[in-house]
N, C-alpha and C positions, 0 to 999 in steps of 0.2 A: 217806311214806318215799321216798327216792331209792335205786334199786336198781342196782347195778353187776353186769353179767353177763359173766363171762369168766374168764381165767386167774388163779390164785393159785399162785405158784411161788417157788423160791429162786434169787436172783441170786448167782452166785459172782463176786464183784468182786475184781479184781486190786489188791492193795495190797502194795507193797514186794516184788514178785516172787512173792507167794503169793495164792491165791484164798480170800477170806473170805466165808462165807455170810451173806446178808441177805434178808429177806422182800421179795418183789417181785411183779411182774406188773402189766400195765397196768390191768386191771380192779380188782385189789386196791388199787393205789395210788390210783385214783380214789375207791374206797369209803372209804379212810382219809382222803383229803383232804376229802371231803364231811363226814365225821364231825368232823374238826378245825375245819371251817368252821361248825359249830354246828347241823347239821340231822340228822334221823333218817336213818341210812345203813345199807343192807343189801347183802349180796353173795350171788350165786348162782354156785357153781362146784363142780367135782368136787374134793374134798379127800382127803388121804391120812391114814391112821392111823400112818404111820411117824414117825421122830423129826423130820424136817423138817416133816411135817404138824402135829405138835405145836407147833412153832415158829410156823407160820403161824396156827394157831387162837389161840394165846396173843397174838400180835400183833393179831389182829382183836378179841379180847376187850378188850385194853388200849386199843384205839382206839374202843371202843364201837360196833363194826360188827356188825350182826345177821347171822349166817350160819346161822340156824335151818334154812333150806331148801336148804342145800348138802349133798348126799349125801357120806358119808365111806366110803371103801373101804380095803382093805389093799394096794392097788397103790402103787407108788412115787410120790414127788413129782417134778414136772418141775424140772429144773435148767437154768438159763440162765447160761452163763459170759459175763461182760461184761468188756470191756477198753476203756479209754478211749484214744482216739487223737485227739490235738489237741482234747481236751475233748469229743469226741463218743463215745457208747457204741456199741461193735460187739459183736454177740452170736453165740453158738453154743449151740444148744438140744439137750437130751437129754430126749425126751418119749415115746418109743415105749412103749406099754403103761402109761402113767402114769395115776394117778387122774383127773387133769384131762382127759387125752386120751380116756379110755375111758368117761366118763360118757355115757349114751345118752338120757336124758330128764329133764326137770324138770316134775314133775306139779303142784307147788304153788308159790305165791309169796304174800307178804303182800298181803292184800286192800286195804290202805290205801296201796299203792304208787302214787305220782303219776307217776313217770318212770323210764325204764330206759335204761341205757347198754349198748351192745354194741360189740364190736370186739376188736382184738388178735389174737394168734396162736391163740386158742381157736377161731376160725372156719376155720383152715387145714385141719385134718384131721378125719376122721370116726372114731368117731361123735359126738364132742363138737360139731363144727361143725354137723352136722345138728340136734343137740339145741338149740343156741342159735338157729339159724335158725327152727326150729319154734316156739320160745318167742316170738321176735320176730313171727312171722306170727300167732300167737295173740293177741298183745297190741296189734298195730298198729291204730290207730284208737280204741283204748280208753284207752291211756296214752301220754304223750309219749315218743318214742323219739329218743335221740341216738346216732348211729352214727359211730365213729371207726375207720377201717380199720387205722391204726397198723401199716403193712406192714413186715414183717421178711423180706426176700428169702431169707435163709439158711434160713428155716424152711419155705419153700414147695416142695412136691414136685410139685404139679399146678397149673401156672400157669393153664391154661385153665379148669379147674373152679373154682379159687379166685376167679379174676376174675369168672366168672359169678355166684358166690355174693355177691361184693361188690356187683355191680350190683343183685341182688335186694334186698340190705339197703339200698342207697341209695334204691331206690324206696319202701321201707316207711317210711323215717325222716322225722321231722318236722324234724330238723336233722342235717346231716352236717358233721363237722369233720375236715379232713384237712390234712396238710402239702403244700407244693408238690411235694415228692418223692413222696408218696403219689399225688397226682393224675397225675404223669407216668407212674407205674407202671401205674395203672389205665387210662390212655388212651395206650397206646404208639404208636398210629397218628396221634395228633393232632400237628399241625405245630409248635405253640407253646403257651404257657400260655393264651392267649386261646381257642384252639381246644379245649384241655382243659376249660376252664371251661364253654364252650358245650356240650360233650358231656355233662358231668356235670349241669349245670342242666337240660338237656333231658329228663333222666330223673327229675327231682325235682319235688315239690310244696311242699317246705319251704325252709329256709334253708341255704345253703352257707357254711361258715366255712373260710377258708384261712389257715393259720398260716405265717409267713414268717421265723421266727427273729428276728433283730435288727431286721427291718423291720416287726415287729408282726403284725397280722392283718387280714383283709378279710372282710366278710360280704356275701353277695349274696342279696337277698330275692326272693321269687317274682315281684314286679313288675319285677325286674332293677335296682332301686335298690341302691346300694352304701353300705357303712359301712366306714371304715378307722380302726383304732386303733393308735397307735404302741406299740412295746415300751417298757417301763420301762428306764431307763438304770442298769444295775448291772454289777458285776464278776462275770463268769461263772466259776463253779468247775467245774460240769459240767451237762449237760442231762438227766441221768437223772430221769424223772418229770415233766418240764416239761409235756409234752403232756397227761399224766394230770391234772395240776393245772388246766390250762386247761379240760378237760372238767368237772371238779368245780366250778370257778368259774362256768362257764356255767350248769350245772344249778341250783346254789345261788342264783345271782342271779335266774334266771328264776322260780324258786319264790318267792323273797322278793318279787318284783314281781307275782306272780300272773299271769305272762305266758306260761304254757305254751300258751295258746290266744289269745295276743295278741302275735304276733311282728312288731312294728313296727320302724322304724328306731331309734326312741328306746329301746325295751326291749332290742333286740339290742345297741345301742351300750353301754348301761349294763352289760349282762352281759359284753360283751367287755372293757370297761375293768376290771371287777372281776377277770375271769379273767387278764388280762395282769398286773395288780398282784400277784395270788397267785402266778403262775408266776415272776415276777421274784424273789420270795423263794426259791422252790425252786431256781432255777439259781444262786443266790448262795451255796449251801452244798452240801456233798457228799452224793451219793446222793438217793434218792427221799424227801425230807424236806419234805413240804408244810407250809404255814404254818397256825398256829392262828388262830381268829377274832380273838383279841386283838391279833395282829400286824398286822391290817389295819384296825383302828379308828383 
């Protein structure tokens, strides 16, 4: 099983001047994308028993995502109001006291889990951030860990503490995927992208993936060799869920290659190419709507 660890929420998306609820969250989108791509997919998150929580759980069930180990409480569901500006999503979050924010520990997970994804806004605030970090610390070295900071500045209240947590997660991970904007935020004192890359890779033992929108993605391996993959040429409708689809594509491809412990230029290139192809389908249609396995054959 591939396990996605992080937020499950409701995106309130602006349509014709009104906000319409849709199931979302970076971790949830990744879990759904992995299931659609034909692998056993699970999710660990704090879920709510309210009406929005019902909607989230129904969506996970329909997508065949296992959420058995996600605790459910009577706290509210996190809401993320999303507005598209020039095709890019901008967010405002309502999370205080929510089921996702207030989860304090994850005591169990499927024993047959091969890899875990961490990232997103679930790491910003405690107690949830501490709970996910503790889970990552417990599983580091036992299972493959992919970390995607997926930084949303509007959600961050303690920049220093959050940045420290991100660095700890970077050091634990076997693969780190971040956008060039994420890297600039994490490394505010670095003079340029080259200095940012040097700062991040100096703290890592695994592979760094940098996504660059229409310019594709770059991978930097521990021996400092690089792999660059171009983005697929498509008409972009919006970018919601694109990075989450990349995460799913990377994990699914690495699993299919049996490469979680064999991160070479060839296996990473194959994974990146698959991830870029999947993400191209996501950005070509509205919302976080990742492709099915049949669409990539």
